[in-house]
PLY file of the C-alpha trace (Angstrom):
ply
format ascii 1.0
element vertex 420
property float x
property float y
property float z
element edge 419
property int vertex1
property int vertex2
end_header
0.00 0.00 0.00
1.23 3.48 -0.84
2.53 5.43 2.17
1.26 8.72 0.71
-2.32 7.39 0.70
-3.16 8.39 4.26
-6.91 7.89 4.57
-10.41 8.97 3.61
-12.70 11.87 4.43
-16.48 11.77 4.23
-17.80 14.33 1.75
-20.88 14.93 3.94
-19.89 14.88 7.61
-16.15 15.44 7.20
-15.18 12.48 9.38
-11.80 10.97 8.56
-10.88 7.29 8.38
-7.66 5.32 8.20
-6.99 3.41 4.95
-7.83 0.07 6.59
-10.96 1.29 8.38
-13.46 1.29 5.53
-13.83 0.09 1.94
-16.74 2.04 0.50
-18.93 4.85 1.91
-19.03 6.59 5.29
-20.43 4.18 7.93
-22.14 7.07 9.73
-24.14 8.74 6.95
-23.41 6.87 3.72
-21.53 9.84 2.25
-19.02 9.34 -0.54
-15.44 9.17 0.67
-12.63 11.34 -0.70
-9.20 9.74 -0.79
-6.70 11.78 1.24
-3.18 12.03 -0.13
-0.05 13.36 1.55
0.66 16.22 -0.85
3.82 17.30 0.97
5.26 13.81 0.57
4.31 13.73 -3.12
5.98 17.10 -3.69
9.17 15.85 -2.01
9.36 12.80 -4.25
7.93 14.06 -7.55
8.39 17.08 -9.81
6.39 18.39 -12.75
9.32 17.66 -15.05
9.37 14.03 -13.96
5.72 13.67 -14.87
6.00 15.46 -18.20
9.17 13.57 -19.06
7.57 10.17 -18.53
7.61 7.74 -21.45
4.54 5.94 -20.08
1.65 6.57 -22.48
-1.19 5.63 -20.15
-2.73 6.88 -16.92
0.10 5.12 -15.08
2.38 8.05 -15.96
0.62 9.66 -12.96
1.43 6.82 -10.56
3.06 9.25 -8.06
-0.34 10.99 -7.73
-2.39 7.81 -7.30
-3.31 5.93 -4.10
-2.35 2.51 -5.51
0.80 0.71 -6.54
1.52 -0.39 -10.09
-0.43 -3.65 -10.55
1.96 -4.94 -13.19
0.83 -6.06 -16.62
2.87 -3.41 -18.42
2.42 -5.26 -21.70
-1.35 -5.68 -21.35
-4.39 -3.41 -21.96
-4.29 -2.54 -18.25
-1.39 -0.24 -19.15
-3.19 1.22 -22.16
-5.97 2.98 -20.25
-5.82 6.76 -20.36
-3.49 9.20 -22.12
-6.18 9.64 -24.76
-5.82 12.10 -27.60
-7.11 15.65 -27.57
-8.10 17.07 -30.94
-8.68 20.61 -32.21
-11.17 19.92 -35.03
-11.28 23.07 -37.18
-14.76 22.28 -38.50
-16.19 22.14 -34.98
-14.27 25.21 -33.81
-15.67 27.19 -36.74
-19.24 26.03 -36.24
-19.04 26.84 -32.52
-17.29 30.19 -33.14
-14.64 29.34 -30.54
-10.98 30.27 -30.85
-9.76 27.65 -28.37
-11.63 24.36 -28.61
-10.48 20.82 -27.87
-12.25 17.49 -27.87
-10.82 14.69 -25.74
-11.76 11.31 -27.16
-12.13 8.64 -24.49
-13.39 6.23 -27.12
-9.70 5.47 -27.73
-9.40 3.59 -24.43
-8.91 -0.22 -24.58
-12.61 -1.00 -24.07
-13.64 2.26 -25.78
-14.87 4.34 -22.83
-13.80 6.65 -20.02
-14.64 3.91 -17.51
-11.35 2.10 -18.22
-9.65 4.67 -16.01
-11.61 3.71 -12.91
-11.44 0.00 -13.62
-7.66 0.03 -14.04
-7.28 1.61 -10.60
-9.88 -0.76 -9.07
-8.03 -3.80 -10.38
-4.84 -2.45 -8.84
-6.60 -1.89 -5.52
-8.19 -5.35 -5.59
-4.78 -6.94 -6.03
-3.38 -4.91 -3.14
-6.07 -6.03 -0.71
-6.17 -9.62 -1.97
-9.73 -9.51 -3.34
-10.33 -12.51 -5.59
-13.55 -11.31 -7.25
-14.56 -7.80 -8.35
-18.25 -7.09 -8.93
-20.01 -4.11 -10.46
-23.36 -2.96 -11.77
-23.31 -1.35 -15.19
-25.38 -0.39 -18.19
-22.41 -1.58 -20.20
-19.39 0.73 -20.18
-18.27 0.30 -16.56
-18.83 -3.43 -16.83
-16.89 -3.70 -20.08
-14.09 -1.67 -18.56
-13.93 -3.89 -15.50
-14.19 -7.07 -17.57
-11.40 -5.93 -19.90
-9.05 -4.62 -17.25
-9.60 -7.70 -15.06
-9.08 -10.05 -18.00
-5.77 -8.34 -18.77
-4.29 -9.67 -15.54
-6.40 -12.79 -15.06
-8.71 -11.40 -12.37
-12.30 -12.64 -11.96
-15.10 -10.14 -12.64
-18.86 -10.42 -12.13
-21.13 -7.93 -13.89
-24.80 -7.18 -13.18
-26.39 -5.35 -16.12
-30.00 -4.46 -16.91
-31.28 -6.72 -19.68
-32.10 -3.57 -21.70
-28.40 -2.63 -22.05
-27.23 -2.31 -25.69
-26.31 -5.74 -27.13
-22.88 -4.49 -28.27
-21.98 -3.65 -24.70
-23.17 -7.02 -23.37
-21.13 -8.75 -26.09
-18.01 -6.99 -24.83
-18.58 -8.26 -21.31
-18.94 -11.82 -22.49
-15.97 -11.72 -24.86
-13.73 -10.53 -22.03
-14.71 -13.60 -20.03
-16.62 -11.92 -17.23
-19.51 -13.65 -15.49
-22.46 -11.63 -16.79
-25.83 -11.69 -15.04
-28.62 -9.74 -16.72
-31.13 -8.18 -14.35
-34.79 -7.85 -15.27
-34.88 -4.33 -13.91
-33.15 -0.95 -13.91
-29.53 0.03 -13.47
-30.35 1.23 -9.96
-31.73 -2.20 -9.05
-28.61 -3.84 -10.49
-26.53 -1.41 -8.41
-28.25 -2.45 -5.17
-27.90 -6.12 -6.06
-24.16 -5.72 -6.65
-23.76 -4.08 -3.24
-25.71 -6.88 -1.56
-23.71 -9.56 -3.39
-20.50 -7.87 -2.35
-21.60 -7.89 1.27
-22.85 -11.49 1.29
-20.14 -13.12 -0.84
-17.16 -10.99 0.16
-16.62 -9.69 -3.37
-14.88 -6.35 -3.91
-17.46 -3.88 -5.26
-16.42 -1.50 -8.03
-19.80 0.27 -8.23
-19.50 3.79 -9.59
-19.98 6.47 -6.94
-19.75 3.83 -4.19
-16.13 2.74 -4.24
-13.89 5.77 -3.50
-11.20 4.53 -5.87
-13.43 5.02 -8.94
-13.00 8.79 -8.70
-9.25 8.29 -8.26
-9.14 6.61 -11.64
-11.32 9.18 -13.32
-9.29 12.08 -11.95
-6.44 11.08 -14.26
-8.28 12.76 -17.15
-7.79 16.06 -15.28
-4.07 15.43 -15.15
-4.05 14.85 -18.90
-6.03 18.03 -19.61
-3.46 19.88 -17.49
-0.52 18.28 -19.30
-1.95 18.26 -22.83
-3.66 21.67 -22.86
-2.97 23.90 -19.86
0.81 23.49 -19.69
1.46 23.91 -23.46
-0.75 27.02 -23.67
0.38 29.55 -21.04
-1.08 32.31 -23.22
-4.62 31.30 -22.27
-5.92 33.98 -19.92
-9.17 32.37 -18.78
-9.61 29.07 -16.93
-10.32 26.03 -19.06
-14.03 25.19 -19.36
-14.59 21.42 -19.23
-17.88 19.95 -20.50
-18.76 16.37 -19.55
-21.93 14.31 -19.39
-23.24 13.26 -15.98
-25.08 10.12 -14.89
-24.09 8.81 -11.47
-21.92 11.92 -11.10
-18.64 10.10 -10.57
-16.80 11.33 -13.68
-17.33 15.02 -12.95
-16.50 14.51 -9.26
-13.36 12.62 -10.30
-12.34 15.46 -12.62
-12.88 17.88 -9.75
-10.73 15.75 -7.45
-7.94 15.70 -10.02
-7.89 19.46 -10.42
-8.00 19.89 -6.63
-4.97 17.60 -6.40
-3.11 19.77 -8.90
-4.07 22.93 -6.99
-2.90 21.42 -3.70
0.42 20.49 -5.31
0.78 24.01 -6.71
1.02 22.71 -10.26
-1.93 24.62 -11.71
-2.67 28.32 -11.26
-6.43 28.46 -11.80
-9.20 25.97 -11.15
-10.91 24.93 -14.41
-14.67 25.41 -14.62
-16.64 22.17 -14.74
-19.92 21.99 -16.68
-22.09 18.94 -16.16
-24.55 17.96 -18.87
-27.55 15.69 -18.28
-30.36 14.44 -20.45
-33.71 16.01 -19.66
-34.87 12.41 -19.20
-32.32 11.71 -16.46
-31.59 14.98 -14.70
-31.56 14.34 -10.95
-28.26 16.17 -10.39
-29.16 19.09 -12.66
-32.53 19.42 -10.94
-30.83 19.78 -7.56
-28.39 22.32 -9.01
-31.22 24.39 -10.49
-32.94 24.34 -7.09
-29.73 25.51 -5.35
-29.80 22.33 -3.32
-27.57 19.36 -2.54
-30.58 17.09 -1.99
-30.78 14.57 -4.81
-34.36 13.60 -5.58
-34.61 10.40 -7.66
-36.19 10.51 -11.12
-37.54 7.84 -13.42
-34.82 7.93 -16.05
-35.94 7.78 -19.68
-33.15 8.61 -22.10
-31.51 6.87 -25.04
-28.14 7.82 -23.54
-27.91 4.63 -21.50
-24.53 5.47 -19.99
-26.09 8.42 -18.14
-29.52 6.93 -17.54
-29.74 6.86 -13.74
-32.69 7.20 -11.37
-30.66 8.01 -8.26
-27.12 9.31 -8.87
-24.83 7.76 -6.24
-22.25 10.56 -6.38
-24.73 13.40 -6.76
-23.57 15.70 -3.96
-19.96 15.76 -5.10
-21.17 16.15 -8.69
-23.09 19.30 -7.74
-20.09 20.68 -5.88
-17.88 20.05 -8.90
-19.87 22.73 -10.71
-20.64 25.11 -7.85
-17.12 25.12 -6.41
-15.50 25.77 -9.80
-17.95 28.45 -11.03
-19.22 26.01 -13.64
-22.84 25.01 -14.14
-25.28 22.30 -15.15
-27.20 22.11 -18.40
-29.83 19.71 -19.67
-30.30 18.60 -23.26
-33.00 16.58 -24.99
-32.44 13.22 -26.62
-33.04 14.90 -29.99
-30.23 17.35 -29.24
-27.97 14.45 -28.25
-28.70 12.59 -31.49
-28.01 15.75 -33.51
-24.70 16.18 -31.68
-23.62 12.65 -32.64
-23.88 13.65 -36.30
-22.13 16.98 -35.78
-19.16 15.42 -33.99
-19.03 12.68 -36.59
-18.39 15.21 -39.35
-15.09 15.94 -37.61
-14.13 12.27 -37.78
-15.00 11.40 -34.17
-17.62 8.73 -33.41
-19.34 9.47 -30.09
-21.84 7.42 -28.14
-24.93 9.32 -26.89
-23.45 10.13 -23.48
-20.35 11.62 -25.11
-22.41 13.61 -27.58
-24.48 14.98 -24.70
-21.47 16.99 -23.54
-21.15 18.60 -26.97
-24.88 19.33 -27.06
-24.46 21.00 -23.67
-21.69 23.20 -25.01
-23.91 24.32 -27.89
-26.58 25.32 -25.39
-24.04 27.09 -23.14
-22.84 29.19 -26.07
-26.42 30.04 -27.03
-27.13 31.09 -23.43
-24.04 33.31 -23.25
-22.32 31.10 -20.67
-19.30 30.63 -22.96
-17.76 33.28 -25.20
-15.54 33.19 -28.27
-12.28 33.56 -26.32
-13.05 31.01 -23.60
-10.92 27.86 -23.85
-13.19 24.82 -23.93
-12.66 21.07 -23.66
-15.46 18.62 -24.43
-14.98 15.04 -23.23
-16.41 12.32 -25.44
-16.85 9.59 -22.85
-17.21 6.65 -25.23
-17.13 5.31 -28.76
-20.22 5.38 -30.95
-19.64 1.69 -31.66
-21.03 1.10 -28.17
-24.52 2.00 -29.41
-24.87 1.77 -33.17
-28.68 1.94 -32.91
-28.48 5.46 -31.51
-25.90 6.44 -34.12
-28.24 5.25 -36.88
-30.87 7.67 -35.59
-28.47 10.57 -36.19
-28.16 10.11 -39.95
-30.28 9.33 -43.00
-30.27 5.79 -44.32
-27.83 5.10 -47.16
-29.43 4.81 -50.63
-29.54 1.47 -52.44
-28.85 1.33 -56.20
-28.35 -1.38 -58.79
-24.71 -2.37 -59.45
-24.32 -0.52 -62.76
-23.17 2.92 -63.86
-26.54 4.04 -65.22
-28.10 3.52 -61.81
-25.30 5.56 -60.25
-25.72 8.28 -62.89
-29.48 8.47 -62.26
-28.93 8.59 -58.53
-26.43 11.46 -58.85
-28.78 13.38 -61.16
-31.72 12.95 -58.79
-29.59 14.05 -55.87
-28.59 17.26 -57.67
-32.23 18.07 -58.46
-33.38 17.50 -54.88
0 1
1 2
2 3
3 4
4 5
5 6
6 7
7 8
8 9
9 10
10 11
11 12
12 13
13 14
14 15
15 16
16 17
17 18
18 19
19 20
20 21
21 22
22 23
23 24
24 25
25 26
26 27
27 28
28 29
29 30
30 31
31 32
32 33
33 34
34 35
35 36
36 37
37 38
38 39
39 40
40 41
41 42
42 43
43 44
44 45
45 46
46 47
47 48
48 49
49 50
50 51
51 52
52 53
53 54
54 55
55 56
56 57
57 58
58 59
59 60
60 61
61 62
62 63
63 64
64 65
65 66
66 67
67 68
68 69
69 70
70 71
71 72
72 73
73 74
74 75
75 76
76 77
77 78
78 79
79 80
80 81
81 82
82 83
83 84
84 85
85 86
86 87
87 88
88 89
89 90
90 91
91 92
92 93
93 94
94 95
95 96
96 97
97 98
98 99
99 100
100 101
101 102
102 103
103 104
104 105
105 106
106 107
107 108
108 109
109 110
110 111
111 112
112 113
113 114
114 115
115 116
116 117
117 118
118 119
119 120
120 121
121 122
122 123
123 124
124 125
125 126
126 127
127 128
128 129
129 130
130 131
131 132
132 133
133 134
134 135
135 136
136 137
137 138
138 139
139 140
140 141
141 142
142 143
143 144
144 145
145 146
146 147
147 148
148 149
149 150
150 151
151 152
152 153
153 154
154 155
155 156
156 157
157 158
158 159
159 160
160 161
161 162
162 163
163 164
164 165
165 166
166 167
167 168
168 169
169 170
170 171
171 172
172 173
173 174
174 175
175 176
176 177
177 178
178 179
179 180
180 181
181 182
182 183
183 184
184 185
185 186
186 187
187 188
188 189
189 190
190 191
191 192
192 193
193 194
194 195
195 196
196 197
197 198
198 199
199 200
200 201
201 202
202 203
203 204
204 205
205 206
206 207
207 208
208 209
209 210
210 211
211 212
212 213
213 214
214 215
215 216
216 217
217 218
218 219
219 220
220 221
221 222
222 223
223 224
224 225
225 226
226 227
227 228
228 229
229 230
230 231
231 232
232 233
233 234
234 235
235 236
236 237
237 238
238 239
239 240
240 241
241 242
242 243
243 244
244 245
245 246
246 247
247 248
248 249
249 250
250 251
251 252
252 253
253 254
254 255
255 256
256 257
257 258
258 259
259 260
260 261
261 262
262 263
263 264
264 265
265 266
266 267
267 268
268 269
269 270
270 271
271 272
272 273
273 274
274 275
275 276
276 277
277 278
278 279
279 280
280 281
281 282
282 283
283 284
284 285
285 286
286 287
287 288
288 289
289 290
290 291
291 292
292 293
293 294
294 295
295 296
296 297
297 298
298 299
299 300
300 301
301 302
302 303
303 304
304 305
305 306
306 307
307 308
308 309
309 310
310 311
311 312
312 313
313 314
314 315
315 316
316 317
317 318
318 319
319 320
320 321
321 322
322 323
323 324
324 325
325 326
326 327
327 328
328 329
329 330
330 331
331 332
332 333
333 334
334 335
335 336
336 337
337 338
338 339
339 340
340 341
341 342
342 343
343 344
344 345
345 346
346 347
347 348
348 349
349 350
350 351
351 352
352 353
353 354
354 355
355 356
356 357
357 358
358 359
359 360
360 361
361 362
362 363
363 364
364 365
365 366
366 367
367 368
368 369
369 370
370 371
371 372
372 373
373 374
374 375
375 376
376 377
377 378
378 379
379 380
380 381
381 382
382 383
383 384
384 385
385 386
386 387
387 388
388 389
389 390
390 391
391 392
392 393
393 394
394 395
395 396
396 397
397 398
398 399
399 400
400 401
401 402
402 403
403 404
404 405
405 406
406 407
407 408
408 409
409 410
410 411
411 412
412 413
413 414
414 415
415 416
416 417
417 418
418 419
């Protein structure tokens, strides 16, 4: 166990715990736990130049800032999670009328989603504490990430997924060799079942927004934004504006944790602004934000963006604070706006799943509402590949025409297209 991982603090009551005292949430009030690091010790052992000079092209380049040890498997997909590309698509920048726009594509992760970051760290933690089985609930991405990262090092994974999850995501789970159990119910019911199974069988639970190490994995995207965008562009006068979709709330709270780590280390001068984007059909966190409250009232989620379809966000309080404490905001977008955003991002050569496109749709709305101006630097995070949900992608475009296999048919088609 890392000696600079010194404990946990409850995000609600503030009570602190030793590393060995608790595994998941606060025993007193169920609040999410923040991992406490010894920043002074990290500063003594690590410099910015050491991080930037690393030849490790994965999230493990930030090992000195993580609460786990290297789990090994350097030549496996476990060491391919993170360090995803950031693009500056000129077509999107022009259509948005932004001078400084980046899109970070998490679809390039080994299992094609942001969730690989959390699962890589959870596998490392499971190996440290000797857990033989890791269990999680998932609509697909978190489960695929766990299944893939666990398979990379021969660890056993059990996944509970609602039977309505996209078939492509379920196929991933099975191909990676996980034990997959489909639940005739919602994600939230699968979540509760995973917690109960963990308690009864002694499995290590990876559930998003329940295990404190999930945010520690997701915070690595903040470190990459700092290294890939903030450090190379000292001329930027305003803080970076980060747009990300929100379901359980763990990604945005993880990003917030990462930027807070950098602030505590003195490696970043200004806190980026975090903008959470939810579907109008699954907006429990946004609703609380709009009501100036930290009380999360469950909704009955109905959105095609399955990755952010959640009745009761399990990391909702920290997700709200990620926006309020950084002078960011929450926005909601319709499923139609999400589908339209898939097509718009696709024209720049990036294939986004609905949850990833939701962040871009949120940016469009923020610009229209005057929340973002032409000179504001903006990063949109595409949280997963469009191959995760081809059905939704098909809704974003017109069907391809069918012609006979001869030139006259092609000529007639082209002529008709020009007349239309």
